[in-house]
All heavy atoms as TSV, in Angstrom:
chain	resi	resn	atom	element	x	y	z
A	1	MET	N	N	-13.281	-18.275	-91.018
A	1	MET	CA	C	-13.364	-16.867	-91.217
A	1	MET	C	C	-14.653	-16.553	-91.969
A	1	MET	O	O	-15.045	-17.287	-92.853
A	1	MET	CB	C	-12.143	-16.435	-92.042
A	1	MET	CG	C	-11.947	-14.986	-92.062
A	1	MET	SD	S	-10.249	-14.511	-92.465
A	1	MET	CE	C	-9.293	-15.495	-91.360
A	2	ALA	N	N	-15.278	-15.476	-91.629
A	2	ALA	CA	C	-16.529	-15.102	-92.270
A	2	ALA	C	C	-16.290	-13.959	-93.260
A	2	ALA	O	O	-15.457	-13.089	-93.032
A	2	ALA	CB	C	-17.547	-14.679	-91.226
A	3	TYR	N	N	-17.034	-14.008	-94.349
A	3	TYR	CA	C	-16.956	-12.982	-95.384
A	3	TYR	C	C	-18.362	-12.514	-95.727
A	3	TYR	O	O	-19.328	-13.269	-95.621
A	3	TYR	CB	C	-16.316	-13.536	-96.665
A	3	TYR	CG	C	-14.870	-13.876	-96.532
A	3	TYR	CD1	C	-14.477	-15.127	-96.077
A	3	TYR	CD2	C	-13.890	-12.957	-96.873
A	3	TYR	CE1	C	-13.138	-15.450	-95.954
A	3	TYR	CE2	C	-12.540	-13.274	-96.760
A	3	TYR	CZ	C	-12.174	-14.522	-96.299
A	3	TYR	OH	O	-10.855	-14.841	-96.182
A	4	ARG	N	N	-18.453	-11.275	-96.155
A	4	ARG	CA	C	-19.709	-10.724	-96.651
A	4	ARG	C	C	-19.427	-10.211	-98.056
A	4	ARG	O	O	-18.376	-9.628	-98.315
A	4	ARG	CB	C	-20.167	-9.583	-95.755
A	4	ARG	CG	C	-21.474	-8.977	-96.164
A	4	ARG	CD	C	-21.905	-7.853	-95.279
A	4	ARG	NE	N	-21.035	-7.749	-94.116
A	4	ARG	CZ	C	-21.393	-7.248	-92.957
A	4	ARG	NH1	N	-22.571	-6.787	-92.786
A	4	ARG	NH2	N	-20.542	-7.178	-91.955
A	5	PHE	N	N	-20.369	-10.440	-98.959
A	5	PHE	CA	C	-20.195	-9.978	-100.333
A	5	PHE	C	C	-21.443	-9.265	-100.791
A	5	PHE	O	O	-22.550	-9.765	-100.646
A	5	PHE	CB	C	-19.896	-11.151	-101.270
A	5	PHE	CG	C	-19.628	-10.707	-102.677
A	5	PHE	CD1	C	-18.412	-10.140	-103.013
A	5	PHE	CD2	C	-20.588	-10.828	-103.648
A	5	PHE	CE1	C	-18.173	-9.698	-104.301
A	5	PHE	CE2	C	-20.356	-10.392	-104.935
A	5	PHE	CZ	C	-19.144	-9.828	-105.263
A	6	GLU	N	N	-21.255	-8.076	-101.361
A	6	GLU	CA	C	-22.346	-7.317	-101.965
A	6	GLU	C	C	-22.096	-7.300	-103.462
A	6	GLU	O	O	-21.082	-6.799	-103.935
A	6	GLU	CB	C	-22.387	-5.899	-101.415
A	6	GLU	CG	C	-23.599	-5.141	-101.871
A	6	GLU	CD	C	-23.764	-3.829	-101.128
A	6	GLU	OE1	O	-23.241	-3.698	-100.018
A	6	GLU	OE2	O	-24.411	-2.941	-101.696
A	7	CYS	N	N	-23.015	-7.871	-104.209
A	7	CYS	CA	C	-22.838	-8.082	-105.642
A	7	CYS	C	C	-23.084	-6.789	-106.426
A	7	CYS	O	O	-24.141	-6.173	-106.284
A	7	CYS	CB	C	-23.808	-9.166	-106.103
A	7	CYS	SG	S	-23.630	-9.576	-107.835
A	8	PRO	N	N	-22.134	-6.401	-107.272
A	8	PRO	CA	C	-22.334	-5.209	-108.086
A	8	PRO	C	C	-23.239	-5.459	-109.297
A	8	PRO	O	O	-23.640	-4.514	-109.969
A	8	PRO	CB	C	-20.910	-4.857	-108.549
A	8	PRO	CG	C	-20.216	-6.170	-108.598
A	8	PRO	CD	C	-20.806	-6.968	-107.463
A	9	LEU	N	N	-23.565	-6.713	-109.570
A	9	LEU	CA	C	-24.390	-7.045	-110.732
A	9	LEU	C	C	-25.881	-7.003	-110.429
A	9	LEU	O	O	-26.700	-7.086	-111.330
A	9	LEU	CB	C	-24.019	-8.440	-111.256
A	9	LEU	CG	C	-22.563	-8.621	-111.677
A	9	LEU	CD1	C	-22.310	-10.062	-112.084
A	9	LEU	CD2	C	-22.211	-7.673	-112.796
A	10	GLY	N	N	-26.243	-6.906	-109.166
A	10	GLY	CA	C	-27.644	-6.893	-108.775
A	10	GLY	C	C	-27.753	-6.396	-107.353
A	10	GLY	O	O	-26.788	-5.950	-106.750
A	11	SER	N	N	-28.934	-6.489	-106.812
A	11	SER	CA	C	-29.147	-6.011	-105.446
A	11	SER	C	C	-29.031	-7.155	-104.444
A	11	SER	O	O	-29.724	-7.164	-103.435
A	11	SER	CB	C	-30.514	-5.333	-105.346
A	11	SER	OG	O	-31.518	-6.277	-105.661
A	12	CYS	N	N	-28.161	-8.096	-104.694
A	12	CYS	CA	C	-28.010	-9.244	-103.811
A	12	CYS	C	C	-26.749	-9.116	-102.966
A	12	CYS	O	O	-25.785	-8.456	-103.356
A	12	CYS	CB	C	-27.999	-10.550	-104.600
A	12	CYS	SG	S	-27.038	-10.494	-106.109
A	13	GLN	N	N	-26.806	-9.726	-101.807
A	13	GLN	CA	C	-25.651	-9.812	-100.941
A	13	GLN	C	C	-25.765	-11.084	-100.126
A	13	GLN	O	O	-26.867	-11.595	-99.925
A	13	GLN	CB	C	-25.531	-8.585	-100.047
A	13	GLN	CG	C	-26.723	-8.291	-99.195
A	13	GLN	CD	C	-26.525	-7.004	-98.412
A	13	GLN	OE1	O	-25.401	-6.612	-98.138
A	13	GLN	NE2	N	-27.603	-6.357	-98.063
A	14	PHE	N	N	-24.636	-11.607	-99.707
A	14	PHE	CA	C	-24.674	-12.835	-98.926
A	14	PHE	C	C	-23.450	-12.909	-98.028
A	14	PHE	O	O	-22.464	-12.213	-98.227
A	14	PHE	CB	C	-24.773	-14.076	-99.814
A	14	PHE	CG	C	-23.786	-14.140	-100.942
A	14	PHE	CD1	C	-22.548	-14.728	-100.776
A	14	PHE	CD2	C	-24.109	-13.635	-102.190
A	14	PHE	CE1	C	-21.648	-14.798	-101.822
A	14	PHE	CE2	C	-23.214	-13.702	-103.240
A	14	PHE	CZ	C	-21.978	-14.291	-103.059
A	15	ALA	N	N	-23.562	-13.737	-97.017
A	15	ALA	CA	C	-22.467	-13.982	-96.090
A	15	ALA	C	C	-22.108	-15.454	-96.171
A	15	ALA	O	O	-22.971	-16.301	-96.410
A	15	ALA	CB	C	-22.889	-13.620	-94.673
A	16	LEU	N	N	-20.829	-15.746	-96.002
A	16	LEU	CA	C	-20.398	-17.136	-95.996
A	16	LEU	C	C	-19.165	-17.280	-95.127
A	16	LEU	O	O	-18.476	-16.322	-94.822
A	16	LEU	CB	C	-20.135	-17.646	-97.413
A	16	LEU	CG	C	-19.254	-16.813	-98.307
A	16	LEU	CD1	C	-17.887	-17.430	-98.387
A	16	LEU	CD2	C	-19.882	-16.752	-99.673
A	17	ARG	N	N	-18.917	-18.499	-94.731
A	17	ARG	CA	C	-17.775	-18.799	-93.885
A	17	ARG	C	C	-16.837	-19.720	-94.652
A	17	ARG	O	O	-17.257	-20.739	-95.190
A	17	ARG	CB	C	-18.249	-19.485	-92.608
A	17	ARG	CG	C	-17.178	-19.641	-91.580
A	17	ARG	CD	C	-17.730	-20.342	-90.371
A	17	ARG	NE	N	-18.942	-19.725	-89.922
A	17	ARG	CZ	C	-19.130	-19.209	-88.719
A	17	ARG	NH1	N	-18.167	-19.263	-87.843
A	17	ARG	NH2	N	-20.274	-18.685	-88.387
A	18	SER	N	N	-15.576	-19.344	-94.709
A	18	SER	CA	C	-14.584	-20.133	-95.407
A	18	SER	C	C	-13.207	-19.825	-94.834
A	18	SER	O	O	-12.956	-18.716	-94.366
A	18	SER	CB	C	-14.602	-19.811	-96.895
A	18	SER	OG	O	-13.553	-20.469	-97.553
A	19	SER	N	N	-12.319	-20.781	-94.902
A	19	SER	CA	C	-10.955	-20.546	-94.444
A	19	SER	C	C	-10.069	-20.029	-95.570
A	19	SER	O	O	-8.905	-19.736	-95.360
A	19	SER	CB	C	-10.368	-21.838	-93.877
A	19	SER	OG	O	-10.353	-22.833	-94.880
A	20	SER	N	N	-10.626	-19.891	-96.768
A	20	SER	CA	C	-9.832	-19.497	-97.924
A	20	SER	C	C	-10.534	-18.400	-98.725
A	20	SER	O	O	-11.677	-18.573	-99.153
A	20	SER	CB	C	-9.620	-20.725	-98.815
A	20	SER	OG	O	-9.165	-20.350	-100.072
A	21	SER	N	N	-9.838	-17.292	-98.953
A	21	SER	CA	C	-10.422	-16.237	-99.779
A	21	SER	C	C	-10.529	-16.693	-101.232
A	21	SER	O	O	-11.385	-16.212	-101.976
A	21	SER	CB	C	-9.606	-14.947	-99.677
A	21	SER	OG	O	-8.295	-15.151	-100.140
A	22	ASP	N	N	-9.673	-17.640	-101.649
A	22	ASP	CA	C	-9.784	-18.199	-103.006
A	22	ASP	C	C	-11.099	-18.940	-103.189
A	22	ASP	O	O	-11.740	-18.852	-104.241
A	22	ASP	CB	C	-8.625	-19.139	-103.305
A	22	ASP	CG	C	-7.294	-18.419	-103.420
A	22	ASP	OD1	O	-7.299	-17.208	-103.727
A	22	ASP	OD2	O	-6.261	-19.060	-103.199
A	23	GLU	N	N	-11.516	-19.661	-102.165
A	23	GLU	CA	C	-12.794	-20.368	-102.226
A	23	GLU	C	C	-13.949	-19.377	-102.301
A	23	GLU	O	O	-14.897	-19.571	-103.057
A	23	GLU	CB	C	-12.955	-21.273	-101.007
A	23	GLU	CG	C	-14.241	-22.068	-101.032
A	23	GLU	CD	C	-14.390	-22.968	-99.823
A	23	GLU	OE1	O	-13.835	-22.667	-98.759
A	23	GLU	OE2	O	-15.090	-23.981	-99.969
A	24	VAL	N	N	-13.862	-18.305	-101.551
A	24	VAL	CA	C	-14.892	-17.266	-101.599
A	24	VAL	C	C	-14.974	-16.693	-103.008
A	24	VAL	O	O	-16.062	-16.509	-103.557
A	24	VAL	CB	C	-14.610	-16.153	-100.565
A	24	VAL	CG1	C	-15.576	-14.998	-100.733
A	24	VAL	CG2	C	-14.663	-16.713	-99.154
A	25	GLU	N	N	-13.828	-16.435	-103.619
A	25	GLU	CA	C	-13.811	-15.897	-104.980
A	25	GLU	C	C	-14.469	-16.860	-105.962
A	25	GLU	O	O	-15.232	-16.445	-106.836
A	25	GLU	CB	C	-12.376	-15.618	-105.401
A	25	GLU	CG	C	-12.280	-14.908	-106.725
A	25	GLU	CD	C	-10.858	-14.506	-107.069
A	25	GLU	OE1	O	-10.077	-14.214	-106.156
A	25	GLU	OE2	O	-10.549	-14.495	-108.273
A	26	ARG	N	N	-14.205	-18.151	-105.829
A	26	ARG	CA	C	-14.847	-19.145	-106.712
A	26	ARG	C	C	-16.368	-19.137	-106.523
A	26	ARG	O	O	-17.120	-19.215	-107.500
A	26	ARG	CB	C	-14.289	-20.538	-106.434
A	26	ARG	CG	C	-12.928	-20.767	-107.025
A	26	ARG	CD	C	-12.523	-22.228	-107.006
A	26	ARG	NE	N	-12.509	-22.809	-105.671
A	26	ARG	CZ	C	-11.489	-22.770	-104.830
A	26	ARG	NH1	N	-10.367	-22.177	-105.183
A	26	ARG	NH2	N	-11.566	-23.328	-103.647
A	27	LEU	N	N	-16.816	-19.036	-105.282
A	27	LEU	CA	C	-18.259	-19.007	-105.026
A	27	LEU	C	C	-18.906	-17.746	-105.588
A	27	LEU	O	O	-20.017	-17.789	-106.127
A	27	LEU	CB	C	-18.533	-19.132	-103.531
A	27	LEU	CG	C	-18.189	-20.482	-102.928
A	27	LEU	CD1	C	-18.234	-20.417	-101.407
A	27	LEU	CD2	C	-19.124	-21.556	-103.443
A	28	VAL	N	N	-18.210	-16.627	-105.483
A	28	VAL	CA	C	-18.733	-15.368	-106.037
A	28	VAL	C	C	-18.842	-15.466	-107.556
A	28	VAL	O	O	-19.840	-15.047	-108.154
A	28	VAL	CB	C	-17.846	-14.178	-105.602
A	28	VAL	CG1	C	-18.165	-12.935	-106.412
A	28	VAL	CG2	C	-18.017	-13.913	-104.119
A	29	ARG	N	N	-17.828	-16.038	-108.192
A	29	ARG	CA	C	-17.879	-16.212	-109.652
A	29	ARG	C	C	-19.023	-17.145	-110.055
A	29	ARG	O	O	-19.729	-16.892	-111.040
A	29	ARG	CB	C	-16.556	-16.755	-110.169
A	29	ARG	CG	C	-15.442	-15.756	-110.108
A	29	ARG	CD	C	-14.163	-16.326	-110.718
A	29	ARG	NE	N	-13.070	-15.420	-110.539
A	29	ARG	CZ	C	-12.873	-14.317	-111.249
A	29	ARG	NH1	N	-13.717	-13.995	-112.198
A	29	ARG	NH2	N	-11.841	-13.539	-111.015
A	30	ALA	N	N	-19.233	-18.213	-109.288
A	30	ALA	CA	C	-20.345	-19.125	-109.563
A	30	ALA	C	C	-21.676	-18.398	-109.394
A	30	ALA	O	O	-22.601	-18.582	-110.193
A	30	ALA	CB	C	-20.274	-20.337	-108.641
A	31	HIS	N	N	-21.786	-17.552	-108.382
A	31	HIS	CA	C	-23.004	-16.765	-108.174
A	31	HIS	C	C	-23.285	-15.888	-109.388
A	31	HIS	O	O	-24.415	-15.827	-109.874
A	31	HIS	CB	C	-22.853	-15.897	-106.915
A	31	HIS	CG	C	-23.816	-14.764	-106.856
A	31	HIS	ND1	N	-25.134	-14.942	-106.521
A	31	HIS	CD2	C	-23.659	-13.447	-107.125
A	31	HIS	CE1	C	-25.753	-13.766	-106.578
A	31	HIS	NE2	N	-24.873	-12.854	-106.948
A	32	ALA	N	N	-22.247	-15.220	-109.899
A	32	ALA	CA	C	-22.428	-14.339	-111.054
A	32	ALA	C	C	-22.891	-15.123	-112.280
A	32	ALA	O	O	-23.778	-14.679	-113.008
A	32	ALA	CB	C	-21.119	-13.605	-111.361
A	33	ARG	N	N	-22.305	-16.316	-112.490
A	33	ARG	CA	C	-22.705	-17.137	-113.644
A	33	ARG	C	C	-24.140	-17.615	-113.528
A	33	ARG	O	O	-24.914	-17.531	-114.477
A	33	ARG	CB	C	-21.783	-18.356	-113.756
A	33	ARG	CG	C	-20.511	-18.120	-114.476
A	33	ARG	CD	C	-19.798	-19.419	-114.828
A	33	ARG	NE	N	-19.756	-20.393	-113.744
A	33	ARG	CZ	C	-18.827	-20.438	-112.790
A	33	ARG	NH1	N	-17.856	-19.551	-112.779
A	33	ARG	NH2	N	-18.862	-21.366	-111.860
A	34	VAL	N	N	-24.503	-18.118	-112.361
A	34	VAL	CA	C	-25.821	-18.734	-112.192
A	34	VAL	C	C	-26.925	-17.684	-112.039
A	34	VAL	O	O	-27.963	-17.754	-112.696
A	34	VAL	CB	C	-25.811	-19.693	-110.982
A	34	VAL	CG1	C	-27.199	-20.185	-110.654
A	34	VAL	CG2	C	-24.873	-20.852	-111.231
A	35	SER	N	N	-26.707	-16.707	-111.182
A	35	SER	CA	C	-27.763	-15.736	-110.884
A	35	SER	C	C	-27.903	-14.636	-111.919
A	35	SER	O	O	-29.002	-14.138	-112.147
A	35	SER	CB	C	-27.508	-15.093	-109.523
A	35	SER	OG	O	-27.534	-16.068	-108.511
A	36	HIS	N	N	-26.785	-14.226	-112.511
A	36	HIS	CA	C	-26.818	-13.083	-113.424
A	36	HIS	C	C	-26.422	-13.438	-114.851
A	36	HIS	O	O	-26.389	-12.554	-115.712
A	36	HIS	CB	C	-25.892	-11.981	-112.888
A	36	HIS	CG	C	-26.226	-11.544	-111.506
A	36	HIS	ND1	N	-27.399	-10.909	-111.174
A	36	HIS	CD2	C	-25.538	-11.697	-110.342
A	36	HIS	CE1	C	-27.413	-10.661	-109.881
A	36	HIS	NE2	N	-26.292	-11.138	-109.347
A	37	ARG	N	N	-26.100	-14.710	-115.074
A	37	ARG	CA	C	-25.685	-15.192	-116.400
A	37	ARG	C	C	-24.581	-14.323	-116.998
A	37	ARG	O	O	-24.618	-13.940	-118.158
A	37	ARG	CB	C	-26.873	-15.257	-117.340
A	37	ARG	CG	C	-27.845	-16.333	-116.955
A	37	ARG	CD	C	-28.866	-16.567	-118.053
A	37	ARG	NE	N	-29.593	-17.764	-117.812
A	37	ARG	CZ	C	-30.760	-17.825	-117.177
A	37	ARG	NH1	N	-31.292	-16.729	-116.705
A	37	ARG	NH2	N	-31.361	-18.977	-117.012
A	38	GLY	N	N	-23.609	-13.994	-116.137
A	38	GLY	CA	C	-22.510	-13.152	-116.589
A	38	GLY	C	C	-21.239	-13.437	-115.812
A	38	GLY	O	O	-21.151	-14.414	-115.079
A	39	ARG	N	N	-20.295	-12.579	-116.015
A	39	ARG	CA	C	-19.013	-12.682	-115.330
A	39	ARG	C	C	-18.816	-11.454	-114.469
A	39	ARG	O	O	-19.428	-10.420	-114.701
A	39	ARG	CB	C	-17.869	-12.793	-116.332
A	39	ARG	CG	C	-17.933	-14.067	-117.107
A	39	ARG	CD	C	-16.802	-14.144	-118.092
A	39	ARG	NE	N	-16.918	-15.403	-118.815
A	39	ARG	CZ	C	-15.894	-16.183	-119.067
A	39	ARG	NH1	N	-14.693	-15.846	-118.690
A	39	ARG	NH2	N	-16.076	-17.304	-119.721
A	40	ILE	N	N	-17.928	-11.580	-113.516
A	40	ILE	CA	C	-17.658	-10.470	-112.617
A	40	ILE	C	C	-16.163	-10.155	-112.678
A	40	ILE	O	O	-15.327	-11.061	-112.697
A	40	ILE	CB	C	-18.136	-10.801	-111.188
A	40	ILE	CG1	C	-18.065	-9.600	-110.298
A	40	ILE	CG2	C	-17.405	-11.969	-110.623
A	40	ILE	CD1	C	-18.841	-9.770	-109.004
A	41	ASP	N	N	-15.849	-8.902	-112.751
A	41	ASP	CA	C	-14.463	-8.451	-112.837
A	41	ASP	C	C	-13.748	-8.714	-111.502
A	41	ASP	O	O	-14.345	-8.521	-110.440
A	41	ASP	CB	C	-14.468	-6.951	-113.152
A	41	ASP	CG	C	-13.098	-6.434	-113.460
A	41	ASP	OD1	O	-12.586	-6.722	-114.551
A	41	ASP	OD2	O	-12.542	-5.744	-112.584
A	42	PRO	N	N	-12.498	-9.159	-111.536
A	42	PRO	CA	C	-11.760	-9.404	-110.279
A	42	PRO	C	C	-11.715	-8.185	-109.352
A	42	PRO	O	O	-11.773	-8.331	-108.132
A	42	PRO	CB	C	-10.365	-9.789	-110.751
A	42	PRO	CG	C	-10.561	-10.340	-112.114
A	42	PRO	CD	C	-11.703	-9.553	-112.699
A	43	ALA	N	N	-11.624	-6.993	-109.916
A	43	ALA	CA	C	-11.605	-5.781	-109.079
A	43	ALA	C	C	-12.935	-5.608	-108.359
A	43	ALA	O	O	-12.976	-5.158	-107.209
A	43	ALA	CB	C	-11.297	-4.559	-109.929
A	44	ASP	N	N	-14.044	-5.984	-109.006
A	44	ASP	CA	C	-15.359	-5.898	-108.365
A	44	ASP	C	C	-15.491	-6.922	-107.243
A	44	ASP	O	O	-16.167	-6.660	-106.252
A	44	ASP	CB	C	-16.476	-6.096	-109.385
A	44	ASP	CG	C	-16.612	-4.916	-110.324
A	44	ASP	OD1	O	-16.226	-3.787	-109.928
A	44	ASP	OD2	O	-17.103	-5.105	-111.443
A	45	ILE	N	N	-14.848	-8.066	-107.405
A	45	ILE	CA	C	-14.859	-9.063	-106.332
A	45	ILE	C	C	-14.150	-8.492	-105.115
A	45	ILE	O	O	-14.666	-8.555	-103.992
A	45	ILE	CB	C	-14.199	-10.384	-106.781
A	45	ILE	CG1	C	-15.045	-11.050	-107.860
A	45	ILE	CG2	C	-14.023	-11.320	-105.584
A	45	ILE	CD1	C	-14.400	-12.280	-108.465
A	46	ASP	N	N	-12.990	-7.901	-105.330
A	46	ASP	CA	C	-12.239	-7.325	-104.220
A	46	ASP	C	C	-13.007	-6.196	-103.533
A	46	ASP	O	O	-13.005	-6.092	-102.312
A	46	ASP	CB	C	-10.883	-6.797	-104.695
A	46	ASP	CG	C	-9.935	-7.913	-105.075
A	46	ASP	OD1	O	-10.124	-9.064	-104.626
A	46	ASP	OD2	O	-8.990	-7.639	-105.838
A	47	ARG	N	N	-13.661	-5.354	-104.319
A	47	ARG	CA	C	-14.433	-4.245	-103.745
A	47	ARG	C	C	-15.649	-4.725	-102.978
A	47	ARG	O	O	-16.024	-4.134	-101.972
A	47	ARG	CB	C	-14.883	-3.283	-104.844
A	47	ARG	CG	C	-13.851	-2.251	-105.213
A	47	ARG	CD	C	-14.474	-1.172	-106.081
A	47	ARG	NE	N	-14.843	-1.675	-107.397
A	47	ARG	CZ	C	-14.047	-1.692	-108.448
A	47	ARG	NH1	N	-12.833	-1.228	-108.348
A	47	ARG	NH2	N	-14.456	-2.153	-109.599
A	48	GLY	N	N	-16.276	-5.806	-103.462
A	48	GLY	CA	C	-17.512	-6.273	-102.842
A	48	GLY	C	C	-17.307	-7.206	-101.663
A	48	GLY	O	O	-18.223	-7.425	-100.878
A	49	MET	N	N	-16.102	-7.761	-101.522
A	49	MET	CA	C	-15.850	-8.745	-100.474
A	49	MET	C	C	-15.270	-8.069	-99.234
A	49	MET	O	O	-14.361	-7.258	-99.324
A	49	MET	CB	C	-14.866	-9.808	-100.985
A	49	MET	CG	C	-14.708	-10.955	-100.044
A	49	MET	SD	S	-13.842	-12.384	-100.756
A	49	MET	CE	C	-12.413	-11.707	-101.521
A	50	GLU	N	N	-15.840	-8.433	-98.091
A	50	GLU	CA	C	-15.392	-7.863	-96.831
A	50	GLU	C	C	-15.248	-8.985	-95.805
A	50	GLU	O	O	-16.144	-9.801	-95.651
A	50	GLU	CB	C	-16.427	-6.848	-96.352
A	50	GLU	CG	C	-16.178	-6.285	-95.009
A	50	GLU	CD	C	-17.324	-5.391	-94.530
A	50	GLU	OE1	O	-18.347	-5.294	-95.232
A	50	GLU	OE2	O	-17.179	-4.838	-93.444
A	51	ARG	N	N	-14.116	-9.029	-95.116
A	51	ARG	CA	C	-13.935	-9.975	-94.019
A	51	ARG	C	C	-14.635	-9.426	-92.795
A	51	ARG	O	O	-14.507	-8.251	-92.484
A	51	ARG	CB	C	-12.449	-10.148	-93.701
A	51	ARG	CG	C	-11.857	-11.323	-94.381
A	51	ARG	CD	C	-10.404	-11.486	-94.147
A	51	ARG	NE	N	-10.021	-11.507	-92.754
A	51	ARG	CZ	C	-8.768	-11.600	-92.349
A	51	ARG	NH1	N	-7.806	-11.633	-93.221
A	51	ARG	NH2	N	-8.490	-11.632	-91.081
A	52	VAL	N	N	-15.383	-10.262	-92.119
A	52	VAL	CA	C	-16.093	-9.836	-90.920
A	52	VAL	C	C	-15.745	-10.765	-89.766
A	52	VAL	O	O	-15.429	-11.939	-89.973
A	52	VAL	CB	C	-17.622	-9.793	-91.137
A	52	VAL	CG1	C	-17.989	-8.708	-92.130
A	52	VAL	CG2	C	-18.153	-11.119	-91.596
A	53	GLU	N	N	-15.823	-10.243	-88.588
A	53	GLU	CA	C	-15.580	-11.041	-87.386
A	53	GLU	C	C	-16.812	-11.891	-87.107
A	53	GLU	O	O	-17.926	-11.391	-87.111
A	53	GLU	CB	C	-15.312	-10.135	-86.185
A	53	GLU	CG	C	-14.019	-9.348	-86.316
A	53	GLU	CD	C	-12.787	-10.230	-86.313
A	53	GLU	OE1	O	-12.762	-11.217	-85.551
A	53	GLU	OE2	O	-11.870	-9.928	-87.084
A	54	ALA	N	N	-16.584	-13.162	-86.901
A	54	ALA	CA	C	-17.696	-14.072	-86.564
A	54	ALA	C	C	-18.143	-13.791	-85.141
A	54	ALA	O	O	-17.324	-13.640	-84.235
A	54	ALA	CB	C	-17.259	-15.512	-86.727
A	55	ALA	N	N	-19.426	-13.732	-84.965
A	55	ALA	CA	C	-19.967	-13.465	-83.621
A	55	ALA	C	C	-20.313	-14.737	-82.897
A	55	ALA	O	O	-20.561	-15.741	-83.421
A	55	ALA	CB	C	-21.207	-12.582	-83.734
C-alpha cells in the first residue's frame, strides 16, 4: 500500500510504500526527530498521512 505524507513541521513531503500504517507512523516520527529535531503530534500524523492508490 502506498502512503503520502505532508509534514506540518516544514515544507517537506514524501511518499512511501508499506503494508502497515504503524510502520508509516514510525517513519514519520523518525523524520520529525532527524529532520526537524522535534516531535510530531499524533493528530498531525493522521492529518498529514494519506493512503494513495499505487499506479
